[in-house]
N, C-alpha and C positions, 0 to 999 in steps of 0.2 A: 826184261822178259816177264817178271812177276806182275808188273803193272799192266802190261798188254793183256795177259791172261785174265786179270780181274775185270778189265774193261769189256772183254768179249762176254764174260758171264753176265754182266749187268745188262748188256744189249739183249741177250737171249731171254733173260727174265722179263724184260719190258715187253718183248714181242709176245711171249706166252700170255701175259696179263691182258694185253689188248685183244688177243684172239678169244679168250674166254668171255670178255665183255661183249664182243660182237656176237658170239653164239647165243648168249642169253637174250640179247636185244632182238634177234631174228625170231627166236622161239616165242617171245612175248607178243610180238607183232602178229604172228600167224595164229595164236590161240583165240578161239571165239570168245566174245564178251559175255560175262556172266549176267543172267537175268534173275538171279536169286534175290528174293525179297524176304527179309527176316520176318518171322511170324510175330505179330504184336499181340501179346497176351493181355487182355483187359480183365483185371481181377474183378470179381464180383464184390460189390460194396454192400455191406449190410449196415444199416443205420441203427444205432442204439439210442433211441430218444430218451430224454431225461424224464419226461413226464408222460406216462400212459395211465389213463384211468383204469384200464384193464388190458390183458393181452389182445393183440389184433385178431380179428376173426376173418373168415373167408367171405363173409357177407359184404357185398359191394357197398351198400348204403352205410353200413356201420364202419367199414374201412375208410370211406371218404370222410365221414364225420370225425373219426379218430385222427386222420391225416391232417385235417384242418385244425384240430385242437393242437396237434404237435407243432404245426407251423406257428400258431399263435404263441405257444410257449417259447419257441425259439426266438421270435421277434421280441417278446417281453424280456428275455434274457439279454439280448443284444442291446436293447435300449433301456435297460433298467434305470440308468442315471437320469434319463430324460422322460421317464414315464409320467404322463400327466396325472395330477392328483384328481380326485373326484370333481373338484370345482374348476379345473382347467389350467391352473397355473403349474408349469413344470416343477417337479419336485426339487430339482437342483436349484432353480431360480428362487423358489420359495425358501429353501434353506439359506441361501445367500442373503435374502431380504431379512429374514429373522436374525441372522448373525449381525448385520449392520445395525439394525434397530436396537438390538440388545446391547451392542457396543456403545451406542450413543446414549442410551437411557440408563447405563450403569455408571456409578460414580468413578471418577478417574482412577482412584487407588485400587478399585476392584475390577477394572476392565481386564479381560483376557485379550492377548494380541490377536489381530485378525490375520488370516492367511494372506499370502503375497498377492493373490489375484483380487483381493478386496481392498487393496491399498492403492491410492488414498481412498478412504471410504466414500467421500463425496462423489468422486468420479465413478466409482463402482455403483453407487446407488443411482446416479443419473443414467448409467448404461442399462441397469435393470429396468428402471421406469420407462425409458425410451422404447424398449422392445416389448413391453408387456401391457400396453394400454388396453388391449382387448380384455384384460383381466382386471380392469380398474376397480370393480366392485370388491373383488377379493383383496386386492392390494390395500384399498381404503379400509377394509375391515381389519387387516393386519396392523395398519397404522393406528387405527383406533384402539386396538388392544394394547399397544405400547404407549401411545401418546395421549389418548383420550380424544374427545371431539375437537375438530378444528373450529375455532371461534374467532370472534372479532380481534384483529391484531393491528398494531401500529408499527410501522417500520422506522427504526431509528438509525440504521446504518446498513449499507449494502455489502458489507463483508460477510459472506455467507457463513452461517453457523455462529455468528456473533452479532446477529442483526435484530432479533425481536426480543420479546419478553423472556422467553425460555427456549430450550432446545426443541420442544414440540412444535412451536411456531416456526422455528427455522426449518425443520424437516418438512412441514406442510408447505412452507414457502418454496422449498426446493422442488417438491412434487409439482406444484403449480407452475413453476418456472420451466420445468422439463416438459410436461405435457402441453403447456401453452405454446411452446416453440414447435412441437411436433404435430399437434392436433388442435390448432387454435379455435376453429369454429365448433367442432364437435365437443371439445372439452368445455368451452364457454357455455354452450347450451346445457351440458350436464350440470355445471355449477348453478346455472339459473334454475333448472328444474328442481334441484335439491334445495333451493332457497339459500345457498351460501353466497351472498352478494357482497360481503365485506370481510371475508376471512383471509387468513394467510395464503390460502390457495389463490384467491383473487389477486392478492398482491403479486404473487409469483407469476400468474397469467399476465397481469398488466406489465410487469417488467419484461416479459418475453416479447410482448407486442411493441413496446417502446424500442427495444433492441432491434427487432426485425424491421420495423417501419422507419426507424431513424428520426421519428418526430411524433409529437402528440397531436391527435386530431380530435376535433369536437365530435362527441358521440361515441368515441371508442369505448367508454365505460357505460354510457347511458343506454346503448343498444341492447345490453344484456341486463340492465338494471343494477349494474355494479356501482359501488361507491368506495372511494379511497379518501382517507382523511387528508387534510391539507399538509400536515407534517410529513406523512409518508409520500405524498405526491412530490413535495419539494426535494425530499431525499432522492427520489428517482431522477428528478430533473438534474440534480447535481451530479449524480452518478453517470448518466448517459449523455448529457449535453453541456458539461462544464467547459469543454473546449469549443463549443459552437454556441456562443452567447445569443445570437439572433434566434436560433432554434429554441433555446431555453426561454427567451422572451416570448416567443409565440405560445409556448406551452403555459407559461405563468399567466399570460394575458387571458387565456380562456379556461384556466384551471380553477380550482377551488379558491374562493375569496372570503372564507368565513372570518379570518382574522385580517382586517384591512391593513393594519400596521405591518404585519408580516408580509402581506401581499405586496405592498409598496416597497418594502425592503428588498424583496427578491427582484422586483423590476429594476431597482437602482443597481443592485449587485451586477446583473448581467448587462445593463446599459453601460456601466463603467468598464466592464470587461470588453464590451464591443468597441468602445472608444479606442482602447489600446490596440485592438486587433485590426479593425477596419472602420474608421470613423465615418467614411462616406456611406457605407452600407447602413450604419446606425441612423444617419440623417434621413436616408430614404425610408427606413422602417418607422421612424418617429413621425414623418409626414403622412405615411399610409395609415398609421394607427392613432393619429393625434386625438381623435374624438372618442376613442375607446379607452384612453388612459384616465387615471384619477384626476380630479381637478388640480390645477397648478403644477401637475407633474411634468408636463411638457416644458414649461418655462424653467422649472427647477433643473431639469436634466440639461437643457441647453446652456444654462449658466455654468453648470458643472463641467460640461464639455469644453467650454472656452478655457476654464481654469486648467483642466487636465492637458489640453493642447498647448497652452502657454508653458506649463511645467515641462512637457516633452521638448518644446522648442529650446527652452533655456538649458535643460539637462543635456540635450544633444550638442548645443553650442559650447557649453562649459566642458563637456567631455572631449570635444574636438580640440579645444585650446589646451587642455591638460595633456593630451597625448602629444601635441606638437611642441608646446612651450613650457609645460610644467605647472605645478600647483600655484605658484605665486602669480603667474600670468593669468590663470583662471580666476583667482581671487580678486585680482585688480580689475579684471573685466566685469565681475559682478558688482563691485563697488561703483565703477564708472557708469553702470547701467541700472543702478538701484532705482532711480526715479521711474524708469520704464518697465520695471518688473513687479509683478504681483508680490505683495509683502510675504505671504506664506511661501511662495515659490522661492523668493530670495533667501529667506531664513533657512529653508530646507537645503538649498544648494550650498550656502556658506557652511552650514553644519557638516555637510557631507565632505566638502573640500578639507575643512580643518581636521575632521576625524581621520581621513586618509593621509593627509599631509603629516599629522602628528605621528602616525605609525611609521612613516618613512624617514622624516627629518624633523623631530620634535623641536629642536632648537630654532630652526628657521620658521616653523609654524608659530611658535610662541612669540618670536620677534615680530612677525607680521601682525599677530593678534594685538600685541601691545600698541603697535603703531596705528592700528585702525579701529580702536575701540569705539570711536564715535560713529562708525558706520555699521556697527553690530547692534541690532535691536535688543537681543537677549544674550548678553555675554555670559551670564551665569550658566546657561544651558550648554555653553561650549567649554567653559573653564574646567568643570569637574571631569568630563571624559578625557579632555586633552591632557591634563596633568596626571590623571590616573594612568594613562598609557605610558607617558614619558616617565612618570615616577616609578613604574614597575621595572622599566628597562635601565634607566639611569637616574637613580634617586638623588644623588648629589647634585647633578647638573640641573635636574628639574627643580629641586629645592632652591638652588641659587637663582634660577629664572623667576620662580614664584616670588621671591623677596623683592624683585624689581617691579612688581605690579603695583601701580599707584593706588588704586581703589582698594581700601582695606577689606571690604566685604569680598571682593573677587579674590584678593590675596588669601583670605581665610578659606575660601572654597578650594583654591588651588593647593595650599599646604595641607589641609586636612585630608584631601583625596590622595596625596602622595603618602601620607602617614597610614591611612586606612589600607591601601593596597599592599604596603609592605608588612603591616602587622598581620594582615590576613595570611600572608605567606609564612611569616615567622616574626613574632614580636621582637625577637632579638635583633632583627634587621634595623629597627628604629633606634637611632641614637638619642639618648635622653637629652643631650645638650641642644639638639634641634629645637626642642620644646622649652627646656629650662630657660634658655637665653632670650625667649620672646618677651616683648612688653606685656604688661597685664591688661590685655584687651580682648576683643572678640576673636581675633586670630588665634591667640593662645588657648582660649576656652574651647574653640571648635577643634583645635589640634589635639588637646587632651582627650576630648570626647572621641575623636577619630582613632586615637590609639586604643581606647577602651573598646570601641566598636569592632575594630579589626581583630583585636585579641579575642573577643567573645566569639567571633566567627571562626577563628583558627581553632579554638578549643571546643567549638560547637556547644556553647552555653546559650541556649535559646532565650532563657529568661533575662540574662544580662543584655543580650543583643536587643531584645524587645524594648527594655527600659531605656537603653542608650539611644537607640534609633528614634524613639518617640521624641526625645529632647533634641536630637540632631535635626529632625524634620522641622520642628518648631523653632529651631535656632534659639532656644532658651535652655540654659544649662543650670541644673540644680546639683551642685557637687556634693551636698549632704546626702541626697538621694542616691547619687552614683556611688559614694563611699559605702553606704549601707548595702547596695547591690553587689559591690565587690566582695564585701565580707561574707555574703550569702552565696557567692558564686563558686564555680568549680575550677577557677583559674589556679594554676600552680602558685605556690607561695611567693616565689621570686617575682613572677609577673604581676601578681596582685599587689605586692609591695611597691613595685615600680610605678604602677598606676596611682596608688595612693600618694607616693612621693611627688608625682607630677601634679596631682590635685593640690597638695599642700604648698607647692611652689607658686600657685596662682594668687 
């Protein structure tokens, strides 16, 4: 019964709620829509200008004049940072220019750090110059205040700010480089009118034109009466055209020729480079310019071409054999084709194979070397580096192999280089018995000197090294002089005594 009563009450409450909602909905629907628009109150604004010469009057002309003055003052306040100075260069730009020039003309230890927006200063300076050419007269005046006059300059290197005689030339060069890139004709005419025909600015302008055009053209400088010295001209050629040798050859051919020897050297330099990059293009270039080249130059280059091409052919063939069959097969190929190979090319490839082979398998390399001595034109040029490499890694094995070399002079070169490289690392690595037990001959004399030379290098005694090396190069050993040098040296007592004991054993 109680549950039934509670259910009835819930139903009655629900019906009452629904009825109330329905009544409100009907009333809202029948009510007319409001047309009320809230009043917008516009407050009266009174301006309090910061700058009035005197209180405003009711006179219209005076009021207009004062209003214009007010507007001018407001504009001045809003643009205070960019307010042009009397000569036209914006004040903020001018301040940046002064900051950078002051930074560069102040000794390193006294320099104050630049703000972040002026770093790196080279880039910041280029951006300032690029956007302010219309104020060039004022900028040049500021440059002159800090750097003095722009004068004749020679370019020695194109690493900016490390290129000319001093920092002033560098900065004038940068100015010319920037304005030359942005305003080439107008700026060149300005330089010509000012009589600045061989200055750092001209070098900068010329660099910008080479970079822009990608080549040097006849008359590029003469059109404005500009002159660039031969050294500066070649520096720019190297900087812009080093990877395009034919373009470089074109430039050198029609460029300055004051120093004939240097002129021919540059022609050869880029001709050699062109052979390695595209030989056929060089052949065409030589035929086209045959009668413009110096006397005998054409024949000389053609001869060199054939040598270089032969070297490339042998190098590629030996490299292919080495990759497929190893060093011994490549060395045997060279020996079997010695008669058909240019002597210089043959020696170069043999040296290269033996050098690489010794680093990987010194024992096999030395064995082949001993067996093929008659096929090696200059064995001494091979012995020293081969045994130096092997002796550093495996001194005992290298020394044992060196004792088997029949030629005593070659054996002396081999043993002394083993001793030198170990004494350079640590004189204690060299066992005295290696030298003590040698016969009294050239091999032992050179080995003793080798121990002394390596020890002097280890202890950085330049005087002892110089004296020993001079005898070493001459292959003439004066042990009295060496003993005196040891006594005056900075060698530790035990090492000095060991050296003198070795000398006394001779």
